[in-house]
N, C-alpha and C positions, 0 to 999 in steps of 0.2 A: 876731704869732706866725706862723711859717711853716707854710702849709698842707701836709699830707701827701698825696702822690699816692695815689689809690685804686686798688688792684690790679685790680679788676673792669673798670675803664675802660681797662686796657692790653692786653686780650687781642687785640683787633683794631682797625683804624682806624675811627674814628667821625667823620663829617664834621660840623664845627661851622660853621654859616653865619656866626657872629660871629668866627670865627677865633682864639678864645682857649681852645679846648678842652683839657682836660688828658687827652690821648689818646696818650701815649707808648706805644710797642708793645714791650713787654718780651719778646724772643724768646729770652732765655737767662737762666739763673738765676745765672750765674757771672760775676764781673768780677775785677779785679786784687786781688792780696793786700792785705788790710786795708781795702778799700773797702766801705763799708756800702751795699748796694743792695737791702735786704730788701723794698723796695716795688716793685722792678723798674725803677726810674728812675735813670739814671746822671747825668743833667743836669737841673736844675730852675731855670728863670729866671722870676721873677715880678716884674711891675710895674717893669721896668728902664727908666730914663730916662737919656738922655745928651744933653747940649746942648753945642754949640760956637759961642761968640759969638752966642748967641741963636738959633742954628739947632738944632731938636730932631732929632737924629740917630736916637734911639730913644725912643719914645713909649709908655709903660706896656706894654712888650713882655713877653709870657708865652710860654714855650716849654719843652716837656718832651721829652727823648730817652730812649727805653727802652734797657735793657741788650741788647746785641746787635742794635740797630736800624740800619738804613741809611736816614738821613733826607736828603732833598734840600731845599735852600733855594733858591727862585727869587724873582725880582722885578726890577722896572726899576732902572736905574742910580739911585743915590741913595736906595734903599729902606732902607739901614741894614745890609746884609749884611756888609760889612767891619768896621763898628763892633761888630756882634754878635760876630764872632769875636774882635775886640780885647778886648771885655769878658770873654769866656770865658777868654782866655789871660792876662789881667791887664795888658795894654798900655794899656787905658783903664779908668778907674774910673768906675762909674755914679754919677750924681748922687743916684740913690735906687733902691730895689728890692733884691731878694735874688738871689743866684746860688750854687747848691749843686752840688757834685760829689759824687755819692752823697747819702747822708742827712746827713752831718755836716761836709763840708769846705766852708767858706764862701770862695769864690773872691774875694770883695771884700776879704778880709783877708790874702790870700796874694800874694806877689811872683810875677813871670813864671817865675823859676827854680823856686820851690816848686810852682807849678802844673804845670810841665813834669815835675818829679820826682814829682808825685803821680800822673801817668799821662795827661796831656792833650798830644797832639802836634799840631803845626800845619804844613801845607804851604802855602806861598804860590803864587800863580799862576806866577811866574817861578821856575824851578828855581834853587836856590842850592846848588851843589856845589863842592868844592874841585877846580878843573879840572886843576891840576898833579899831583894825586895820582891813584893808580889807583882803580878801582871798589872793590876790596877795602879799600884804605887808607881811603876815604871811610866805609865801613861800620865799619871798625875804629875810626876816630876818633869816630863817632857813638855808639859804645858807652861812651865815656869823656868825657862832656860836662863832667865837673868838673876836667879837666886841660888843660894847654896842648897845642897841636897836636904839637909835636915830642916833648914828654914822653910824650904818648899813643902816638905811633908807635914810640917806643924801648921802651916797656913791653911785656912778653911777654903774649900772649894766653893764657888758660886753654884747655884742651881744649873746655870747654862753650861758651866764647865763640866759638871757631873753628867749632863745630858749628852755632851759632846763625847765624853769618855765612853759612856754607854753605847752610843751610836758606833764608835770605832771598834769597840769589843765585839759588836754584832758583825761589823764589816769583816773583821779578821778572824772571826769564828773562834774567839777565845773568851766569850762571855761566861761559859761554864767553868773557866779557869781563872777568873779575875782575882781570887785570893790565893792562887797557887804561886809559890816562889818561882821566879823566872828560871832559876838554875835547874829546876825539875822538868822544864819543858823540852820537847824533842827539838832537834836541830831546826826542823821546818817551822815549828811553832815559835821558836826564838826569831826566825826570819820574819814571821808574820808580826810578832810583837814589835820589832824594830820598825817595820813599815807603819804600824799603828802609831808608834812614837813620832813619826814624821807626820802622819795625817792630823794628829791632834793640834799640830802647829799651823794647819791650813795652808801649806805651801802651794804656790801656783805651778812650780816646776819641780818634779821629783827626778833625781838622778839615782839609778839603781845599778849596782855592779854585781853581775853574775848572780841574780836573786835566787835561781833554782839549783845552784851547785849543792850537791849533797842531799837534795830532797828526794823523797819517794815519788813514784808516778802519780799517786793521788794528790800529794802536795803540790807537785808541778802543775797538775790540771787545775787545781784550785787557784794557784797563783796566776795562771792565765786568765781565769774568770775574774779574779780580783782586779788585775791590771786593766782589763777591758771595761770593767765597771768604773774604774777611777778615770779613765780617759774621758775627755770631754769636760769633766769638772776640773781636771788638772791636766797639765801637760807632762808627759813621761819620756825620759830618755834612758833606755835600757841597754846596758853593755852585756852581751851574752854570747856563749859559744854553742849552746844547744840549738841547732838549726830547726828542730821539730818545734821547740818552744817559740822560737822567733817567728816561724811561719804562722803559728796559732794566734799571735798577738799583734804583729807589726802592721801599722798603717803604711810604713815606709822604712827602708833599710839603707843605711849608710855604711859603706866598706872603707876602712882605714888601712893604709899601707904606707909605711916609711913617713909617717907624720902628716899625711894629707889624705883627703877623700879621694879614693880611687874610683868609686862608682856609687850611684844612688838609684833607687827605684824600688819596685816591689821585690820580694824575696826571689820570686821566679826570674825576674829580669836580672838580678845581680848573680844568681846562680848560673845563668847562661852566659854571663860575660866572660870572655876568654881570659882577660887579665885577672879577674877574680879567681877563676879556676886555676890559673897558674901560680898565683902567690898565696892562695889560702885554702880553697875547697879541694883541689886535686880532682883527679879523674876516677 
Protein backbone atom coordinates (compact mmCIF):
# COMPACT_ATOMS: atom_id res chain seq x y z
CA UNK A 1 0.00 0.00 0.00
CA UNK A 2 1.28 3.46 -0.82
CA UNK A 3 2.09 5.45 2.28
CA UNK A 4 0.25 8.76 2.63
CA UNK A 5 2.36 11.89 3.22
CA UNK A 6 1.84 13.38 6.68
CA UNK A 7 0.81 17.06 6.56
CA UNK A 8 2.52 17.99 9.84
CA UNK A 9 5.90 17.07 8.37
CA UNK A 10 5.47 19.43 5.42
CA UNK A 11 5.29 22.72 7.26
CA UNK A 12 9.04 23.43 7.22
CA UNK A 13 12.19 21.59 6.14
CA UNK A 14 13.43 18.92 8.50
CA UNK A 15 16.95 17.63 7.96
CA UNK A 16 17.03 13.86 7.81
CA UNK A 17 20.54 12.45 8.16
CA UNK A 18 19.43 9.27 6.44
CA UNK A 19 18.27 11.19 3.39
CA UNK A 20 14.89 9.51 3.10
CA UNK A 21 12.73 11.95 5.04
CA UNK A 22 9.18 12.62 3.98
CA UNK A 23 9.68 16.36 4.27
CA UNK A 24 8.06 17.96 1.25
CA UNK A 25 7.32 21.60 1.91
CA UNK A 26 3.75 22.45 0.96
CA UNK A 27 3.82 26.24 0.50
CA UNK A 28 0.51 26.49 -1.32
CA UNK A 29 -2.83 24.76 -1.06
CA UNK A 30 -3.73 25.05 -4.73
CA UNK A 31 -2.56 23.09 -7.76
CA UNK A 32 -3.92 22.47 -11.22
CA UNK A 33 -7.53 21.74 -11.96
CA UNK A 34 -8.51 18.20 -11.10
CA UNK A 35 -5.22 17.33 -9.36
CA UNK A 36 -5.74 15.89 -5.89
CA UNK A 37 -3.12 17.38 -3.57
CA UNK A 38 -5.07 17.31 -0.33
CA UNK A 39 -1.99 16.25 1.67
CA UNK A 40 0.14 19.09 0.28
CA UNK A 41 2.40 16.86 -1.81
CA UNK A 42 2.45 17.13 -5.61
CA UNK A 43 5.04 14.41 -6.30
CA UNK A 44 5.69 11.22 -4.31
CA UNK A 45 8.41 8.77 -5.32
CA UNK A 46 8.89 5.73 -3.11
CA UNK A 47 11.47 2.94 -3.35
CA UNK A 48 12.21 3.64 -7.02
CA UNK A 49 14.70 1.24 -8.64
CA UNK A 50 16.07 1.51 -12.18
CA UNK A 51 18.82 -0.68 -13.64
CA UNK A 52 20.58 -0.53 -17.00
CA UNK A 53 22.57 -3.64 -17.98
CA UNK A 54 23.32 -4.42 -14.36
CA UNK A 55 24.10 -0.82 -13.37
CA UNK A 56 21.72 0.50 -10.72
CA UNK A 57 20.91 4.06 -11.78
CA UNK A 58 18.30 4.55 -9.02
CA UNK A 59 18.45 2.57 -5.80
CA UNK A 60 15.39 2.58 -3.50
CA UNK A 61 15.03 6.31 -4.13
CA UNK A 62 12.40 8.21 -2.13
CA UNK A 63 11.54 11.83 -2.86
CA UNK A 64 8.58 14.08 -2.02
CA UNK A 65 7.90 17.52 -3.53
CA UNK A 66 5.40 19.87 -1.90
CA UNK A 67 2.80 21.97 -3.70
CA UNK A 68 4.35 25.32 -4.60
CA UNK A 69 7.82 24.20 -3.52
CA UNK A 70 11.08 25.07 -5.27
CA UNK A 71 13.30 22.01 -4.80
CA UNK A 72 16.90 21.80 -6.01
CA UNK A 73 18.52 18.47 -6.81
CA UNK A 74 22.31 18.34 -6.63
CA UNK A 75 24.90 15.59 -6.75
CA UNK A 76 27.94 14.30 -8.63
CA UNK A 77 27.80 13.12 -12.23
CA UNK A 78 26.25 9.66 -12.41
CA UNK A 79 24.23 10.18 -9.23
CA UNK A 80 20.94 9.47 -11.05
CA UNK A 81 19.59 12.99 -11.59
CA UNK A 82 18.70 12.56 -15.27
CA UNK A 83 17.23 9.10 -14.67
CA UNK A 84 15.11 10.60 -11.90
CA UNK A 85 13.59 13.11 -14.31
CA UNK A 86 13.18 10.38 -16.95
CA UNK A 87 11.10 8.35 -14.48
CA UNK A 88 8.92 11.33 -13.54
CA UNK A 89 8.19 12.13 -17.21
CA UNK A 90 7.61 8.52 -18.30
CA UNK A 91 10.69 8.24 -20.51
CA UNK A 92 12.04 5.47 -18.27
CA UNK A 93 9.93 2.89 -16.47
CA UNK A 94 11.18 1.92 -13.00
CA UNK A 95 11.89 -1.73 -12.28
CA UNK A 96 10.03 -1.31 -8.99
CA UNK A 97 8.63 1.36 -6.72
CA UNK A 98 5.79 3.87 -6.93
CA UNK A 99 5.58 7.33 -8.51
CA UNK A 100 2.48 9.48 -7.95
CA UNK A 101 1.55 12.92 -9.24
CA UNK A 102 -0.83 14.26 -6.67
CA UNK A 103 -2.62 11.59 -4.67
CA UNK A 104 -4.04 9.47 -7.48
CA UNK A 105 -2.11 9.74 -10.78
CA UNK A 106 0.22 6.74 -11.09
CA UNK A 107 3.04 7.95 -13.35
CA UNK A 108 4.29 4.39 -13.90
CA UNK A 109 1.06 3.61 -15.78
CA UNK A 110 0.99 6.75 -17.93
CA UNK A 111 2.62 7.56 -21.27
CA UNK A 112 4.95 10.54 -21.75
CA UNK A 113 2.15 12.42 -23.53
CA UNK A 114 -0.37 11.66 -20.80
CA UNK A 115 2.08 12.85 -18.13
CA UNK A 116 2.71 16.11 -20.00
CA UNK A 117 -1.02 16.65 -20.44
CA UNK A 118 -1.56 15.96 -16.73
CA UNK A 119 0.63 18.95 -15.87
CA UNK A 120 4.32 18.00 -15.73
CA UNK A 121 6.62 20.04 -17.98
CA UNK A 122 10.31 19.35 -18.57
CA UNK A 123 13.07 21.61 -19.80
CA UNK A 124 16.30 19.96 -20.92
CA UNK A 125 19.75 21.48 -20.44
CA UNK A 126 20.16 22.38 -24.12
CA UNK A 127 17.36 24.68 -25.30
CA UNK A 128 15.16 23.15 -28.00
CA UNK A 129 13.25 25.88 -29.79
CA UNK A 130 12.11 26.24 -33.41
CA UNK A 131 14.85 28.58 -34.60
CA UNK A 132 13.21 29.48 -37.93
CA UNK A 133 10.01 30.60 -36.18
CA UNK A 134 9.51 33.82 -34.26
CA UNK A 135 9.42 33.98 -30.48
CA UNK A 136 5.65 34.49 -30.63
CA UNK A 137 5.19 31.53 -33.01
CA UNK A 138 7.19 29.27 -30.69
CA UNK A 139 4.84 30.14 -27.84
CA UNK A 140 1.81 29.80 -30.10
CA UNK A 141 2.94 26.35 -31.17
CA UNK A 142 3.60 25.26 -27.59
CA UNK A 143 -0.04 25.92 -26.71
CA UNK A 144 -1.19 23.41 -29.31
CA UNK A 145 0.87 20.31 -28.66
CA UNK A 146 -1.75 17.98 -30.15
CA UNK A 147 -1.48 19.41 -33.68
CA UNK A 148 1.12 19.50 -36.43
CA UNK A 149 3.39 22.55 -36.66
CA UNK A 150 1.81 24.13 -39.71
CA UNK A 151 -1.77 23.27 -38.77
CA UNK A 152 -1.14 24.93 -35.42
CA UNK A 153 0.29 28.07 -36.97
CA UNK A 154 -2.63 28.36 -39.42
CA UNK A 155 -5.21 28.03 -36.66
CA UNK A 156 -6.54 31.25 -35.16
CA UNK A 157 -5.71 32.01 -31.56
CA UNK A 158 -8.51 32.91 -29.19
CA UNK A 159 -8.34 36.18 -27.28
CA UNK A 160 -7.59 34.24 -24.11
CA UNK A 161 -4.69 32.41 -25.77
CA UNK A 162 -3.22 35.68 -27.08
CA UNK A 163 -3.50 37.22 -23.63
CA UNK A 164 -1.72 34.23 -22.12
CA UNK A 165 1.14 34.50 -24.63
CA UNK A 166 1.42 38.24 -23.95
CA UNK A 167 1.56 37.53 -20.22
CA UNK A 168 4.31 34.92 -20.67
CA UNK A 169 6.31 37.22 -22.96
CA UNK A 170 6.31 39.81 -20.18
CA UNK A 171 7.27 37.19 -17.59
CA UNK A 172 10.30 35.95 -19.58
CA UNK A 173 11.24 39.49 -20.70
CA UNK A 174 10.98 38.77 -24.41
CA UNK A 175 8.03 41.01 -25.24
CA UNK A 176 10.21 43.34 -27.34
CA UNK A 177 11.55 40.30 -29.26
CA UNK A 178 8.19 38.67 -30.01
CA UNK A 179 8.67 38.85 -33.81
CA UNK A 180 12.39 38.03 -33.70
CA UNK A 181 13.40 34.61 -35.13
CA UNK A 182 14.28 32.36 -32.23
CA UNK A 183 17.56 31.42 -33.91
CA UNK A 184 18.79 35.00 -33.44
CA UNK A 185 18.30 34.99 -29.68
CA UNK A 186 21.20 34.71 -27.27
CA UNK A 187 21.72 31.40 -25.46
CA UNK A 188 20.11 32.78 -22.32
CA UNK A 189 17.13 34.16 -24.23
CA UNK A 190 16.59 30.76 -25.84
CA UNK A 191 16.54 29.27 -22.34
CA UNK A 192 13.92 31.84 -21.31
CA UNK A 193 11.87 31.11 -24.44
CA UNK A 194 11.85 27.40 -23.70
CA UNK A 195 10.71 28.10 -20.15
CA UNK A 196 7.97 30.25 -21.67
CA UNK A 197 6.96 27.38 -23.94
CA UNK A 198 6.37 25.33 -20.81
CA UNK A 199 4.50 28.11 -19.03
CA UNK A 200 1.91 28.60 -21.78
CA UNK A 201 0.87 25.00 -21.13
CA UNK A 202 0.17 25.85 -17.47
CA UNK A 203 2.03 22.92 -15.87
CA UNK A 204 1.70 22.31 -12.15
CA UNK A 205 5.21 20.83 -11.89
CA UNK A 206 8.23 22.07 -13.86
CA UNK A 207 11.41 19.99 -14.16
CA UNK A 208 14.40 22.15 -15.12
CA UNK A 209 17.78 20.63 -16.00
CA UNK A 210 20.79 22.94 -15.39
CA UNK A 211 18.84 26.02 -16.50
CA UNK A 212 21.68 28.55 -15.98
CA UNK A 213 24.45 26.62 -17.73
CA UNK A 214 26.18 28.98 -20.17
CA UNK A 215 24.30 32.07 -18.97
CA UNK A 216 25.82 35.44 -18.17
CA UNK A 217 25.76 36.69 -14.58
CA UNK A 218 22.87 39.04 -15.41
CA UNK A 219 20.89 36.22 -17.06
CA UNK A 220 21.55 33.95 -14.09
CA UNK A 221 20.32 36.64 -11.71
CA UNK A 222 17.14 37.11 -13.74
CA UNK A 223 16.59 33.33 -13.84
CA UNK A 224 16.72 33.25 -10.04
CA UNK A 225 14.13 36.05 -9.87
CA UNK A 226 11.98 34.26 -12.44
CA UNK A 227 12.00 30.93 -10.63
CA UNK A 228 11.18 32.52 -7.28
CA UNK A 229 8.24 34.33 -8.90
CA UNK A 230 7.00 31.08 -10.47
CA UNK A 231 7.15 29.12 -7.21
CA UNK A 232 3.90 29.04 -5.23
CA UNK A 233 2.01 29.24 -8.53
CA UNK A 234 3.85 26.14 -9.72
CA UNK A 235 6.08 23.53 -8.12
CA UNK A 236 9.64 23.47 -9.47
CA UNK A 237 12.33 20.80 -9.39
CA UNK A 238 15.69 22.21 -10.51
CA UNK A 239 18.78 20.10 -11.21
CA UNK A 240 21.81 22.37 -10.95
CA UNK A 241 25.55 22.37 -10.20
CA UNK A 242 25.92 26.11 -9.57
CA UNK A 243 25.83 26.29 -5.76
CA UNK A 244 25.50 30.08 -5.76
CA UNK A 245 22.37 29.80 -7.89
CA UNK A 246 21.02 26.96 -5.76
CA UNK A 247 21.53 28.99 -2.62
CA UNK A 248 19.65 31.95 -4.10
CA UNK A 249 16.49 30.01 -5.01
CA UNK A 250 16.02 26.76 -3.11
CA UNK A 251 13.37 26.12 -0.48
CA UNK A 252 14.96 22.75 0.05
CA UNK A 253 17.89 20.76 -1.38
CA UNK A 254 18.15 17.02 -2.04
CA UNK A 255 21.57 15.47 -2.64
CA UNK A 256 21.67 12.38 -4.85
CA UNK A 257 24.49 9.84 -4.71
CA UNK A 258 24.62 6.38 -6.25
CA UNK A 259 20.96 6.51 -7.20
CA UNK A 260 19.47 7.47 -3.87
CA UNK A 261 18.87 10.52 -1.70
CA UNK A 262 21.96 10.95 0.48
CA UNK A 263 20.84 14.03 2.39
CA UNK A 264 18.13 16.69 2.44
CA UNK A 265 17.66 20.07 4.05
CA UNK A 266 18.65 23.66 3.48
CA UNK A 267 21.74 24.29 1.36
CA UNK A 268 23.67 25.20 4.50
CA UNK A 269 22.66 21.93 6.14
CA UNK A 270 23.71 19.71 3.25
CA UNK A 271 26.93 21.69 2.70
CA UNK A 272 27.91 20.87 6.28
CA UNK A 273 27.05 17.18 6.01
CA UNK A 274 30.26 15.15 6.12
CA UNK A 275 28.97 12.57 3.61
CA UNK A 276 28.01 15.27 1.12
CA UNK A 277 31.41 16.93 1.51
CA UNK A 278 33.13 13.60 0.89
CA UNK A 279 31.22 12.51 -2.22
CA UNK A 280 30.41 15.82 -3.88
CA UNK A 281 31.44 19.19 -2.50
CA UNK A 282 34.98 18.46 -1.32
CA UNK A 283 36.84 20.54 1.24
